[in-house]
PyMOL Python script that loads the backbone (N, CA, C, O; Angstrom):
from pymol import cmd

cmd.read_pdbstr("""\
ATOM      1  N   UNK A   1       6.527 -16.140  38.842  1.00  0.00           N
ATOM      2  CA  UNK A   1       7.256 -17.052  37.454  1.00  0.00           C
ATOM      3  C   UNK A   1       8.864 -17.903  38.281  1.00  0.00           C
ATOM      4  O   UNK A   1       9.138 -19.090  38.109  1.00  0.00           O
ATOM      5  N   UNK A   2       9.482 -17.188  38.912  1.00  0.00           N
ATOM      6  CA  UNK A   2      10.646 -17.817  39.821  1.00  0.00           C
ATOM      7  C   UNK A   2      10.611 -19.530  40.147  1.00  0.00           C
ATOM      8  O   UNK A   2      11.237 -20.550  39.859  1.00  0.00           O
ATOM      9  N   UNK A   3       9.060 -18.945  41.199  1.00  0.00           N
ATOM     10  CA  UNK A   3       8.980 -20.499  41.288  1.00  0.00           C
ATOM     11  C   UNK A   3       8.575 -21.148  41.100  1.00  0.00           C
ATOM     12  O   UNK A   3       8.219 -21.944  41.968  1.00  0.00           O
ATOM     13  N   UNK A   4       8.279 -21.334  39.646  1.00  0.00           N
ATOM     14  CA  UNK A   4       8.211 -22.269  38.703  1.00  0.00           C
ATOM     15  C   UNK A   4       8.782 -22.594  37.987  1.00  0.00           C
ATOM     16  O   UNK A   4       8.435 -23.707  37.591  1.00  0.00           O
ATOM     17  N   UNK A   5       9.961 -22.017  37.299  1.00  0.00           N
ATOM     18  CA  UNK A   5      10.656 -22.210  36.250  1.00  0.00           C
ATOM     19  C   UNK A   5      11.981 -22.892  38.100  1.00  0.00           C
ATOM     20  O   UNK A   5      12.939 -22.234  37.694  1.00  0.00           O
ATOM     21  N   UNK A   6      12.295 -23.260  38.850  1.00  0.00           N
ATOM     22  CA  UNK A   6      12.737 -23.368  39.317  1.00  0.00           C
ATOM     23  C   UNK A   6      12.427 -24.541  39.911  1.00  0.00           C
ATOM     24  O   UNK A   6      13.171 -24.984  40.786  1.00  0.00           O
ATOM     25  N   UNK A   7      11.509 -25.082  39.601  1.00  0.00           N
ATOM     26  CA  UNK A   7      10.554 -26.241  39.902  1.00  0.00           C
ATOM     27  C   UNK A   7      10.425 -26.964  39.150  1.00  0.00           C
ATOM     28  O   UNK A   7      10.212 -28.011  39.761  1.00  0.00           O
ATOM     29  N   UNK A   8      10.398 -27.199  37.872  1.00  0.00           N
ATOM     30  CA  UNK A   8      10.440 -27.607  36.429  1.00  0.00           C
ATOM     31  C   UNK A   8      11.922 -27.628  36.059  1.00  0.00           C
ATOM     32  O   UNK A   8      12.025 -28.280  35.021  1.00  0.00           O
ATOM     33  N   UNK A   9      13.259 -27.134  36.524  1.00  0.00           N
ATOM     34  CA  UNK A   9      14.219 -27.048  35.933  1.00  0.00           C
ATOM     35  C   UNK A   9      14.725 -28.119  36.991  1.00  0.00           C
ATOM     36  O   UNK A   9      15.668 -28.780  36.555  1.00  0.00           O
ATOM     37  N   UNK A  10      14.340 -28.433  38.223  1.00  0.00           N
ATOM     38  CA  UNK A  10      14.427 -29.458  39.151  1.00  0.00           C
ATOM     39  C   UNK A  10      13.898 -30.125  38.940  1.00  0.00           C
ATOM     40  O   UNK A  10      14.524 -31.123  39.296  1.00  0.00           O
ATOM     41  N   UNK A  11      12.841 -30.477  38.461  1.00  0.00           N
ATOM     42  CA  UNK A  11      11.816 -32.011  38.049  1.00  0.00           C
ATOM     43  C   UNK A  11      12.821 -32.016  36.897  1.00  0.00           C
ATOM     44  O   UNK A  11      13.863 -32.405  37.424  1.00  0.00           O
ATOM     45  N   UNK A  12      12.992 -31.851  35.961  1.00  0.00           N
ATOM     46  CA  UNK A  12      14.076 -31.931  34.221  1.00  0.00           C
ATOM     47  C   UNK A  12      14.881 -32.512  34.843  1.00  0.00           C
ATOM     48  O   UNK A  12      14.646 -33.604  35.362  1.00  0.00           O
ATOM     49  N   UNK A  13      16.257 -31.761  34.940  1.00  0.00           N
ATOM     50  CA  UNK A  13      17.899 -31.889  34.738  1.00  0.00           C
ATOM     51  C   UNK A  13      18.014 -32.766  36.265  1.00  0.00           C
ATOM     52  O   UNK A  13      17.623 -32.500  37.402  1.00  0.00           O
ATOM     53  N   UNK A  14      18.798 -34.005  35.629  1.00  0.00           N
ATOM     54  CA  UNK A  14      19.104 -35.176  36.828  1.00  0.00           C
ATOM     55  C   UNK A  14      20.045 -34.141  36.925  1.00  0.00           C
ATOM     56  O   UNK A  14      20.391 -33.009  36.588  1.00  0.00           O
ATOM     57  N   UNK A  15      20.388 -35.693  37.916  1.00  0.00           N
ATOM     58  CA  UNK A  15      21.601 -35.025  39.093  1.00  0.00           C
ATOM     59  C   UNK A  15      22.465 -33.899  38.746  1.00  0.00           C
ATOM     60  O   UNK A  15      22.293 -32.709  39.012  1.00  0.00           O
ATOM     61  N   UNK A  16      23.919 -34.751  37.779  1.00  0.00           N
ATOM     62  CA  UNK A  16      24.882 -33.965  37.058  1.00  0.00           C
ATOM     63  C   UNK A  16      23.871 -33.067  36.205  1.00  0.00           C
ATOM     64  O   UNK A  16      22.757 -33.476  35.878  1.00  0.00           O
ATOM     65  N   UNK A  17      24.330 -31.903  35.902  1.00  0.00           N
ATOM     66  CA  UNK A  17      24.551 -31.200  33.946  1.00  0.00           C
ATOM     67  C   UNK A  17      25.330 -31.242  33.036  1.00  0.00           C
ATOM     68  O   UNK A  17      25.124 -30.053  32.795  1.00  0.00           O
ATOM     69  N   UNK A  18      25.955 -31.479  32.389  1.00  0.00           N
ATOM     70  CA  UNK A  18      27.171 -30.970  31.763  1.00  0.00           C
ATOM     71  C   UNK A  18      27.486 -30.390  31.173  1.00  0.00           C
ATOM     72  O   UNK A  18      27.662 -31.006  30.122  1.00  0.00           O
ATOM     73  N   UNK A  19      27.950 -28.635  30.995  1.00  0.00           N
ATOM     74  CA  UNK A  19      27.684 -27.625  30.133  1.00  0.00           C
ATOM     75  C   UNK A  19      27.282 -27.190  29.787  1.00  0.00           C
ATOM     76  O   UNK A  19      26.825 -26.086  30.084  1.00  0.00           O
ATOM     77  N   UNK A  20      27.092 -28.615  27.773  1.00  0.00           N
ATOM     78  CA  UNK A  20      26.576 -28.571  27.424  1.00  0.00           C
ATOM     79  C   UNK A  20      25.163 -28.498  27.634  1.00  0.00           C
ATOM     80  O   UNK A  20      24.766 -27.470  27.086  1.00  0.00           O
ATOM     81  N   UNK A  21      23.765 -29.420  28.439  1.00  0.00           N
ATOM     82  CA  UNK A  21      23.123 -29.707  28.750  1.00  0.00           C
ATOM     83  C   UNK A  21      23.084 -28.528  29.724  1.00  0.00           C
ATOM     84  O   UNK A  21      22.231 -28.584  30.610  1.00  0.00           O
ATOM     85  N   UNK A  22      23.767 -27.636  29.684  1.00  0.00           N
ATOM     86  CA  UNK A  22      23.500 -25.831  31.278  1.00  0.00           C
ATOM     87  C   UNK A  22      22.834 -25.502  29.756  1.00  0.00           C
ATOM     88  O   UNK A  22      21.683 -25.088  29.620  1.00  0.00           O
ATOM     89  N   UNK A  23      23.393 -25.658  29.086  1.00  0.00           N
ATOM     90  CA  UNK A  23      23.510 -24.534  28.039  1.00  0.00           C
ATOM     91  C   UNK A  23      21.185 -25.087  27.116  1.00  0.00           C
ATOM     92  O   UNK A  23      20.326 -24.267  26.790  1.00  0.00           O
ATOM     93  N   UNK A  24      21.083 -26.734  27.053  1.00  0.00           N
ATOM     94  CA  UNK A  24      20.347 -26.737  26.274  1.00  0.00           C
ATOM     95  C   UNK A  24      18.896 -26.593  27.507  1.00  0.00           C
ATOM     96  O   UNK A  24      17.803 -26.525  26.946  1.00  0.00           O
ATOM     97  N   UNK A  25      18.869 -26.553  28.866  1.00  0.00           N
ATOM     98  CA  UNK A  25      17.824 -26.671  29.767  1.00  0.00           C
ATOM     99  C   UNK A  25      17.930 -24.609  30.033  1.00  0.00           C
ATOM    100  O   UNK A  25      17.156 -23.969  30.745  1.00  0.00           O
ATOM    101  N   UNK A  26      18.563 -24.292  29.593  1.00  0.00           N
ATOM    102  CA  UNK A  26      18.355 -22.219  29.761  1.00  0.00           C
ATOM    103  C   UNK A  26      18.196 -22.064  28.227  1.00  0.00           C
ATOM    104  O   UNK A  26      18.748 -21.044  27.815  1.00  0.00           O
ATOM    105  N   UNK A  27      17.596 -22.796  27.290  1.00  0.00           N
ATOM    106  CA  UNK A  27      17.057 -22.946  26.145  1.00  0.00           C
ATOM    107  C   UNK A  27      17.734 -21.449  25.076  1.00  0.00           C
ATOM    108  O   UNK A  27      17.299 -20.610  24.287  1.00  0.00           O
ATOM    109  N   UNK A  28      19.480 -22.001  25.934  1.00  0.00           N
ATOM    110  CA  UNK A  28      20.632 -21.755  25.002  1.00  0.00           C
ATOM    111  C   UNK A  28      20.986 -20.239  25.099  1.00  0.00           C
ATOM    112  O   UNK A  28      21.590 -19.590  24.245  1.00  0.00           O
ATOM    113  N   UNK A  29      20.211 -19.519  27.015  1.00  0.00           N
ATOM    114  CA  UNK A  29      20.676 -18.762  26.906  1.00  0.00           C
ATOM    115  C   UNK A  29      22.149 -18.381  27.502  1.00  0.00           C
ATOM    116  O   UNK A  29      22.743 -17.346  27.202  1.00  0.00           O
ATOM    117  N   UNK A  30      22.642 -19.376  28.390  1.00  0.00           N
ATOM    118  CA  UNK A  30      23.673 -19.557  27.964  1.00  0.00           C
ATOM    119  C   UNK A  30      24.701 -20.689  26.915  1.00  0.00           C
ATOM    120  O   UNK A  30      24.133 -21.549  26.242  1.00  0.00           O
ATOM    121  N   UNK A  31      26.416 -20.526  26.893  1.00  0.00           N
ATOM    122  CA  UNK A  31      26.924 -20.807  26.148  1.00  0.00           C
ATOM    123  C   UNK A  31      27.338 -22.416  26.873  1.00  0.00           C
ATOM    124  O   UNK A  31      26.610 -22.805  27.786  1.00  0.00           O
ATOM    125  N   UNK A  32      28.223 -23.083  26.538  1.00  0.00           N
ATOM    126  CA  UNK A  32      28.747 -23.645  27.210  1.00  0.00           C
ATOM    127  C   UNK A  32      30.216 -22.921  27.571  1.00  0.00           C
ATOM    128  O   UNK A  32      30.697 -22.949  28.704  1.00  0.00           O
ATOM    129  N   UNK A  33      30.873 -22.246  26.384  1.00  0.00           N
ATOM    130  CA  UNK A  33      31.606 -21.236  26.907  1.00  0.00           C
ATOM    131  C   UNK A  33      31.654 -20.571  28.143  1.00  0.00           C
ATOM    132  O   UNK A  33      32.274 -20.605  29.206  1.00  0.00           O
ATOM    133  N   UNK A  34      30.327 -19.659  27.315  1.00  0.00           N
ATOM    134  CA  UNK A  34      29.949 -18.829  28.595  1.00  0.00           C
ATOM    135  C   UNK A  34      30.683 -18.898  30.005  1.00  0.00           C
ATOM    136  O   UNK A  34      31.464 -18.146  30.589  1.00  0.00           O
ATOM    137  N   UNK A  35      29.945 -20.443  30.377  1.00  0.00           N
ATOM    138  CA  UNK A  35      29.805 -21.296  31.053  1.00  0.00           C
ATOM    139  C   UNK A  35      31.939 -21.207  31.932  1.00  0.00           C
ATOM    140  O   UNK A  35      32.585 -20.993  32.958  1.00  0.00           O
ATOM    141  N   UNK A  36      32.006 -21.492  30.795  1.00  0.00           N
ATOM    142  CA  UNK A  36      33.379 -21.547  30.851  1.00  0.00           C
ATOM    143  C   UNK A  36      34.429 -20.690  31.061  1.00  0.00           C
ATOM    144  O   UNK A  36      35.588 -20.866  31.436  1.00  0.00           O
ATOM    145  N   UNK A  37      33.915 -19.913  30.805  1.00  0.00           N
ATOM    146  CA  UNK A  37      34.765 -18.189  30.719  1.00  0.00           C
ATOM    147  C   UNK A  37      34.114 -17.972  32.676  1.00  0.00           C
ATOM    148  O   UNK A  37      34.979 -18.249  33.507  1.00  0.00           O
ATOM    149  N   UNK A  38      33.315 -17.712  33.002  1.00  0.00           N
ATOM    150  CA  UNK A  38      32.199 -17.164  34.207  1.00  0.00           C
ATOM    151  C   UNK A  38      33.463 -18.801  35.516  1.00  0.00           C
ATOM    152  O   UNK A  38      33.907 -18.660  36.656  1.00  0.00           O
ATOM    153  N   UNK A  39      33.533 -19.663  34.854  1.00  0.00           N
ATOM    154  CA  UNK A  39      34.355 -20.902  35.813  1.00  0.00           C
ATOM    155  C   UNK A  39      35.530 -20.087  35.777  1.00  0.00           C
ATOM    156  O   UNK A  39      36.050 -19.713  36.828  1.00  0.00           O
ATOM    157  N   UNK A  40      36.206 -19.637  34.135  1.00  0.00           N
ATOM    158  CA  UNK A  40      38.042 -19.390  34.859  1.00  0.00           C
ATOM    159  C   UNK A  40      37.661 -17.571  35.702  1.00  0.00           C
ATOM    160  O   UNK A  40      38.609 -16.847  36.008  1.00  0.00           O
ATOM    161  N   UNK A  41      36.324 -17.165  35.922  1.00  0.00           N
ATOM    162  CA  UNK A  41      36.281 -15.733  36.630  1.00  0.00           C
ATOM    163  C   UNK A  41      36.547 -16.321  38.044  1.00  0.00           C
ATOM    164  O   UNK A  41      37.421 -15.932  38.819  1.00  0.00           O
ATOM    165  N   UNK A  42      35.568 -17.413  38.273  1.00  0.00           N
ATOM    166  CA  UNK A  42      35.253 -17.072  39.411  1.00  0.00           C
ATOM    167  C   UNK A  42      34.430 -17.710  40.002  1.00  0.00           C
ATOM    168  O   UNK A  42      34.437 -18.552  40.900  1.00  0.00           O
ATOM    169  N   UNK A  43      33.350 -16.972  39.096  1.00  0.00           N
ATOM    170  CA  UNK A  43      31.991 -16.400  38.950  1.00  0.00           C
ATOM    171  C   UNK A  43      30.812 -17.169  37.795  1.00  0.00           C
ATOM    172  O   UNK A  43      29.979 -16.766  36.984  1.00  0.00           O
ATOM    173  N   UNK A  44      31.439 -18.793  38.400  1.00  0.00           N
ATOM    174  CA  UNK A  44      30.616 -19.784  38.168  1.00  0.00           C
ATOM    175  C   UNK A  44      30.061 -20.186  38.678  1.00  0.00           C
ATOM    176  O   UNK A  44      30.045 -19.863  39.866  1.00  0.00           O
ATOM    177  N   UNK A  45      29.128 -21.253  38.173  1.00  0.00           N
ATOM    178  CA  UNK A  45      28.216 -21.848  39.206  1.00  0.00           C
ATOM    179  C   UNK A  45      29.157 -23.342  40.138  1.00  0.00           C
ATOM    180  O   UNK A  45      29.951 -24.232  39.834  1.00  0.00           O
ATOM    181  N   UNK A  46      28.625 -22.984  41.042  1.00  0.00           N
ATOM    182  CA  UNK A  46      29.708 -23.593  41.905  1.00  0.00           C
ATOM    183  C   UNK A  46      29.029 -25.258  42.464  1.00  0.00           C
ATOM    184  O   UNK A  46      27.939 -25.603  42.009  1.00  0.00           O
ATOM    185  N   UNK A  47      29.655 -26.031  43.289  1.00  0.00           N
ATOM    186  CA  UNK A  47      28.946 -27.850  42.507  1.00  0.00           C
ATOM    187  C   UNK A  47      29.648 -27.876  41.331  1.00  0.00           C
ATOM    188  O   UNK A  47      29.131 -28.614  40.492  1.00  0.00           O
ATOM    189  N   UNK A  48      30.355 -27.484  41.089  1.00  0.00           N
ATOM    190  CA  UNK A  48      31.003 -27.915  39.820  1.00  0.00           C
ATOM    191  C   UNK A  48      32.262 -29.520  39.706  1.00  0.00           C
ATOM    192  O   UNK A  48      33.454 -29.502  40.014  1.00  0.00           O
ATOM    193  N   UNK A  49      31.853 -30.138  39.434  1.00  0.00           N
ATOM    194  CA  UNK A  49      32.559 -31.778  38.954  1.00  0.00           C
ATOM    195  C   UNK A  49      33.292 -31.831  37.583  1.00  0.00           C
ATOM    196  O   UNK A  49      32.884 -31.558  36.454  1.00  0.00           O
ATOM    197  N   UNK A  50      34.770 -32.364  38.128  1.00  0.00           N
ATOM    198  CA  UNK A  50      35.174 -32.283  36.690  1.00  0.00           C
ATOM    199  C   UNK A  50      36.146 -33.673  36.419  1.00  0.00           C
ATOM    200  O   UNK A  50      37.000 -34.043  37.225  1.00  0.00           O
ATOM    201  N   UNK A  51      35.943 -34.142  35.547  1.00  0.00           N
ATOM    202  CA  UNK A  51      36.210 -35.005  35.384  1.00  0.00           C
ATOM    203  C   UNK A  51      37.137 -35.599  33.736  1.00  0.00           C
ATOM    204  O   UNK A  51      36.819 -35.517  32.550  1.00  0.00           O
ATOM    205  N   UNK A  52      37.930 -35.976  34.198  1.00  0.00           N
ATOM    206  CA  UNK A  52      38.796 -35.530  32.783  1.00  0.00           C
ATOM    207  C   UNK A  52      38.352 -34.311  31.780  1.00  0.00           C
ATOM    208  O   UNK A  52      37.587 -33.839  32.621  1.00  0.00           O
ATOM    209  N   UNK A  53      38.236 -33.605  30.906  1.00  0.00           N
ATOM    210  CA  UNK A  53      38.864 -32.757  30.091  1.00  0.00           C
ATOM    211  C   UNK A  53      36.511 -31.950  30.633  1.00  0.00           C
ATOM    212  O   UNK A  53      36.099 -30.800  30.790  1.00  0.00           O
ATOM    213  N   UNK A  54      35.840 -33.190  30.697  1.00  0.00           N
ATOM    214  CA  UNK A  54      35.108 -32.504  30.409  1.00  0.00           C
ATOM    215  C   UNK A  54      34.526 -32.049  32.035  1.00  0.00           C
ATOM    216  O   UNK A  54      35.250 -32.497  32.924  1.00  0.00           O
ATOM    217  N   UNK A  55      33.141 -31.098  32.595  1.00  0.00           N
ATOM    218  CA  UNK A  55      32.853 -29.721  33.471  1.00  0.00           C
ATOM    219  C   UNK A  55      31.121 -30.718  33.441  1.00  0.00           C
ATOM    220  O   UNK A  55      30.318 -31.091  32.586  1.00  0.00           O
ATOM    221  N   UNK A  56      31.270 -30.785  34.889  1.00  0.00           N
ATOM    222  CA  UNK A  56      29.332 -30.560  34.484  1.00  0.00           C
ATOM    223  C   UNK A  56      28.947 -29.666  36.656  1.00  0.00           C
ATOM    224  O   UNK A  56      29.588 -29.166  37.580  1.00  0.00           O
ATOM    225  N   UNK A  57      28.117 -29.882  36.445  1.00  0.00           N
ATOM    226  CA  UNK A  57      27.646 -28.908  37.747  1.00  0.00           C
ATOM    227  C   UNK A  57      26.602 -29.917  38.609  1.00  0.00           C
ATOM    228  O   UNK A  57      25.687 -30.453  37.984  1.00  0.00           O
ATOM    229  N   UNK A  58      26.778 -30.201  40.265  1.00  0.00           N
ATOM    230  CA  UNK A  58      25.274 -30.290  40.404  1.00  0.00           C
ATOM    231  C   UNK A  58      24.539 -29.589  40.156  1.00  0.00           C
ATOM    232  O   UNK A  58      24.648 -28.365  40.228  1.00  0.00           O
ATOM    233  N   UNK A  59      23.263 -30.447  39.671  1.00  0.00           N
ATOM    234  CA  UNK A  59      21.346 -29.427  39.478  1.00  0.00           C
ATOM    235  C   UNK A  59      21.399 -28.225  40.705  1.00  0.00           C
ATOM    236  O   UNK A  59      21.258 -27.038  40.410  1.00  0.00           O
ATOM    237  N   UNK A  60      21.538 -28.513  41.598  1.00  0.00           N
ATOM    238  CA  UNK A  60      21.162 -27.162  42.700  1.00  0.00           C
ATOM    239  C   UNK A  60      22.105 -26.704  43.303  1.00  0.00           C
ATOM    240  O   UNK A  60      21.787 -26.169  44.365  1.00  0.00           O
ATOM    241  N   UNK A  61      22.774 -26.698  43.148  1.00  0.00           N
ATOM    242  CA  UNK A  61      23.668 -25.669  42.788  1.00  0.00           C
ATOM    243  C   UNK A  61      23.572 -24.506  41.431  1.00  0.00           C
ATOM    244  O   UNK A  61      23.040 -23.401  41.534  1.00  0.00           O
ATOM    245  N   UNK A  62      24.219 -25.049  40.166  1.00  0.00           N
ATOM    246  CA  UNK A  62      23.914 -25.065  39.066  1.00  0.00           C
ATOM    247  C   UNK A  62      22.807 -24.051  38.839  1.00  0.00           C
ATOM    248  O   UNK A  62      22.942 -23.115  38.052  1.00  0.00           O
ATOM    249  N   UNK A  63      21.199 -24.363  39.879  1.00  0.00           N
ATOM    250  CA  UNK A  63      20.086 -23.988  39.679  1.00  0.00           C
ATOM    251  C   UNK A  63      19.965 -22.468  40.493  1.00  0.00           C
ATOM    252  O   UNK A  63      19.589 -21.405  39.997  1.00  0.00           O
ATOM    253  N   UNK A  64      20.381 -22.710  41.813  1.00  0.00           N
ATOM    254  CA  UNK A  64      21.126 -21.355  42.768  1.00  0.00           C
ATOM    255  C   UNK A  64      20.818 -20.611  42.176  1.00  0.00           C
ATOM    256  O   UNK A  64      19.813 -19.961  41.890  1.00  0.00           O
ATOM    257  N   UNK A  65      22.722 -20.799  41.755  1.00  0.00           N
ATOM    258  CA  UNK A  65      23.652 -19.860  40.520  1.00  0.00           C
ATOM    259  C   UNK A  65      22.565 -18.719  39.572  1.00  0.00           C
ATOM    260  O   UNK A  65      22.241 -17.538  39.687  1.00  0.00           O
ATOM    261  N   UNK A  66      22.121 -20.330  38.201  1.00  0.00           N
ATOM    262  CA  UNK A  66      21.084 -19.191  37.325  1.00  0.00           C
ATOM    263  C   UNK A  66      20.449 -18.610  38.852  1.00  0.00           C
ATOM    264  O   UNK A  66      20.945 -17.577  39.304  1.00  0.00           O
ATOM    265  N   UNK A  67      19.348 -19.305  39.619  1.00  0.00           N
ATOM    266  CA  UNK A  67      18.375 -18.070  39.684  1.00  0.00           C
ATOM    267  C   UNK A  67      18.524 -16.378  40.085  1.00  0.00           C
ATOM    268  O   UNK A  67      17.944 -15.328  39.809  1.00  0.00           O
ATOM    269  N   UNK A  68      19.728 -16.853  40.942  1.00  0.00           N
ATOM    270  CA  UNK A  68      20.430 -14.934  41.304  1.00  0.00           C
ATOM    271  C   UNK A  68      20.731 -14.610  40.731  1.00  0.00           C
ATOM    272  O   UNK A  68      20.868 -13.387  40.738  1.00  0.00           O
ATOM    273  N   UNK A  69      21.136 -15.375  39.659  1.00  0.00           N
ATOM    274  CA  UNK A  69      21.615 -14.333  37.983  1.00  0.00           C
ATOM    275  C   UNK A  69      20.718 -13.948  37.878  1.00  0.00           C
ATOM    276  O   UNK A  69      20.794 -12.766  38.213  1.00  0.00           O
ATOM    277  N   UNK A  70      19.580 -14.239  37.537  1.00  0.00           N
ATOM    278  CA  UNK A  70      18.519 -13.739  36.899  1.00  0.00           C
ATOM    279  C   UNK A  70      17.704 -12.811  37.412  1.00  0.00           C
ATOM    280  O   UNK A  70      17.027 -11.922  36.897  1.00  0.00           O
ATOM    281  N   UNK A  71      18.030 -13.466  39.447  1.00  0.00           N
ATOM    282  CA  UNK A  71      17.292 -11.587  40.171  1.00  0.00           C
ATOM    283  C   UNK A  71      17.968 -10.606  39.655  1.00  0.00           C
ATOM    284  O   UNK A  71      17.486  -9.519  39.339  1.00  0.00           O
ATOM    285  N   UNK A  72      19.319 -10.997  39.524  1.00  0.00           N
ATOM    286  CA  UNK A  72      21.288  -9.471  39.324  1.00  0.00           C
ATOM    287  C   UNK A  72      20.372  -8.647  37.569  1.00  0.00           C
ATOM    288  O   UNK A  72      20.323  -7.466  37.227  1.00  0.00           O
ATOM    289  N   UNK A  73      19.822  -9.866  36.886  1.00  0.00           N
ATOM    290  CA  UNK A  73      19.764  -9.126  35.795  1.00  0.00           C
ATOM    291  C   UNK A  73      18.571  -8.450  35.572  1.00  0.00           C
ATOM    292  O   UNK A  73      18.342  -7.973  34.460  1.00  0.00           O
ATOM    293  N   UNK A  74      17.701  -8.340  36.585  1.00  0.00           N
ATOM    294  CA  UNK A  74      16.396  -7.551  36.790  1.00  0.00           C
ATOM    295  C   UNK A  74      16.739  -6.140  37.195  1.00  0.00           C
ATOM    296  O   UNK A  74      16.099  -5.116  36.954  1.00  0.00           O
ATOM    297  N   UNK A  75      17.975  -6.293  37.916  1.00  0.00           N
ATOM    298  CA  UNK A  75      18.047  -4.998  38.802  1.00  0.00           C
ATOM    299  C   UNK A  75      17.157  -4.547  39.932  1.00  0.00           C
ATOM    300  O   UNK A  75      17.384  -3.484  40.510  1.00  0.00           O
TER     301      UNK A  75
END
""", "prot")
cmd.dss("prot")
cmd.show_as("cartoon", "prot")
cmd.util.cbc("prot")
cmd.orient("prot")
């Protein structure tokens, strides 16, 4: 299932994804606010891109981070 999720996200996400879009691609599992808080704590996705006040993530870095987070949640 994890491999299917990774493949689907790689196919559907653009190369750069905003916090708002990242929340949409995770089905609302992560909100933009949660991502902002995790970034402030140094625990957010790598590959962060800043453009003015907007924040986005490189697709591969975001997906890798999400997969690691899902692994940790399983215990």
